[in-house]
Residue, then its C-alpha position, 0 to 999 in steps of 0.5 A: m527122839e523120833k523124827i520123820i524123813v520124807r523123800g520127795g518126788n514120789a507119785l501118789g495115788g490110791e485110797v486113804t481112810i480118815s479117822a474120827a475127829k480129834n476135836s470131837v473125841l476129846p470133849i466127848i471123852a470129858a463129857a463121859i464124866l457126866s454119867d454114872d453109867t458106862v459110856i462107849i465111844d467107837n472109832v476112837p483115834f489112838l492119839e497122844d491127846v486122847k491118851v493124855i485126856s484118858e489119863v486125866l480121867a483115870d487119875i481122878g478115879c474114872e475107869v478107862n479101858f481102850n480096846r485096840n482091836e475095836n478102836s473103842l474106849k469104855i469109860n465108867s465115871s461112877n467112882i470118881s474120887k478126886s476133886i483136883a486134877k494132877s497138874e503135870l497131866v493137865q499142862k500137857m494139853r489144853a483140852s484137859f480143861l474140858i473136864m472142868g464143866p462136867m466136874i462142877a456140874k456133877y460134883k459142884k467143886f473142882k480144882i485144876a492147873s492152868p492148861g497147856g498145849c500148842n504154842i500157836g498164840s494166846r488162848p486164854i480160858d477167861l471165856h470159860i471162867k466168865g461163863f462159869e461166873a455168869l451161872g453163879a460160880t465162884v472162881t479162885k485163881s492161885h499158885g497156877f491153879i483154878e478152883v471153881d465152886g459151883s454150889e450156887m450155880k443155876g441156869g442163866t444166859i451167857y454171851l461169849d465175847f468171842p465164839s470160843v469152841g472150848a468155852t462153848e463145849n465146857l458150858i454146854m456140858l456144865a449146863t446139862l445138869l444145872e437146874g433151869k434153862t441155860i442160853i449160850e449166845n454168840a456160841a461157836m458153830e463148829p461141827e464138833i460142837e454139834d457132835l458133842a451135843y448129839f452125844l449128850i442128847s444120846m445120854g438124855a440131855k436136852i439141847k437145842g440150837a447146837g451148830t448155831k449162834t444160840i444154844e439152849i440147854e434145859g438141865v436134867k437130873n442125870l444122864k445115862g450111858t450110851r454108845y456113840t461114834p464121833i464124826y470124821d476129822r475134817i482137818e485130817a481129810g483136808t490135809f490129804m486133799i491138799a496132798a493130792a493138790i500139791s503133788n498133782s496126784t489123784i487120791k480117793i479119800h474115805g470119811v469126808e464130811v463134805n459140808h464141814l469142808k466147804p471153804v477148803i474145797e472151794k479154795l482147792k477148786e480155785i487153785g485148780a484142783n478137781i474134786d469129785v464127791l461120790e453121791g450118797s457117800k462120804t468119799v471124795i476123789v481129789t485130782g491135782n493140777k500141774i499148775i497151782r494157781p495163787a489164792d488169798i485166804i482169811t482164817m475165820p471161826y466156822p463156817g469160815f476158812p479154818t485156822d487149822m488148815q492154814s499151815q497146810m495151805m501155806s505149803l501148797l501156795s508156796v509152789s503156786n504160780g503167783t503171789s498169795l496172801i494169808n490173813e490169820t485172824v484167829f491165832e497170832n503165832r500161827f505163822m511159825n511154820a513159815i520159817e521152816l518152809q523158808k529153809m526149804g526154799a519157800d518165798i514167804k514174808i510175814i507182815g503182822n498177821v499177813a503172810v505174803i507167799n510168792g510161789v517158787n518152782r520147787l522146794t528142796g529137802s531140809d532139816v526142819k522142825a514141827t512147831d505145832l500140830r498143823s505146822g508138822a503136817s504142812l512140812i510133810l506136805a512140803g516134803l512130798i514134793a521137795d527135791g531130796y530128803t526132808t527131816i522133820r523133828n519134834i514130831y510129837h506135835i504131829d502125833r497129837g492130831y494124826v493117827n499113824i500119818e506116815e503109814k497112811f502116806r506110805r499106802i498112797g505111795a509116799n516115801i516116808y518113814r519114822i525113825n529114832d535118832e540112833d537108827 
């Protein structure tokens, strides 16, 4: 098993470039199914999740080629041969369920295993299924599989009980090829939803309102091939912004969609960090402050404070000069990293869905484990400033969302390495 070892105390500084957004790339890869023409996606981060969903597409008959030199992914879905997805692949990652919408849009019937993913809380696919049924599908669940018959489907109106990102994406993709108009109300408004819509529009889809609460899709008969570059990863950008703040360093970060990170930027300013946005570019310079002020945070669906940044912010607030509160309203199991931070000396108490964080003067290196993707990032951040060595295990979680994270941190001065247990 691989692990990451961080020796704290190094001064950070320099420049880092953010990769494309994992949460945009995954649905865009799934949406490539909708066309029989070749689709090329540029600046693709070669993450474990990207590898898994590419394997899912290859398994059902798509031709998938990754060009490492150009970081591009070429997909041709004209020869799909299967109406069922291999369960061991789907259960590796929740986003695999995103192929359901495109498959039933194009082929009317599909069967898939219940998906897997990070254990950060209940993320039922009921909203996806209710949306399919609202458009006329017949859904059958048996023996761990979900089978959808969409032969009678047509456009209609769907109201989502919760603005689920995955359900919104699946239903947009499905509706692009359905007869008539589909309206999704109480839709998720995340930037990745807009990015998916722009990708589909470049293929010939007719979509209005992506990024708002109401999205309208007018079905078309077919979609053409396209070449597309996804947006930058706002969560990776936020992680490196917190790295500057927690280490009292100055880091220039390229590839920051500032409008997508307003809640994070405002909180970082509140705790004392200085953030300069270079005009006319996607570059910000973040400078930490020796005194980290406490802050209160409530996670919310976009445009609120993102739950995917909560774990990293917990590491920062654990060394603040006071008491902070984090109210997690999205996922009920997202405080698992608190136990690992406590091993490093953090003073954190969990009361229901609220974390009470009393800032301490210092953290100490310890042997900890990543419990999910973002908790792994939070432990690296804590390790950057901890006394001594921090060993982080279960780093396969981290690899699901960050490209060569230890290399990027080394480039800005961190003493961080990935090793095997036998090394």
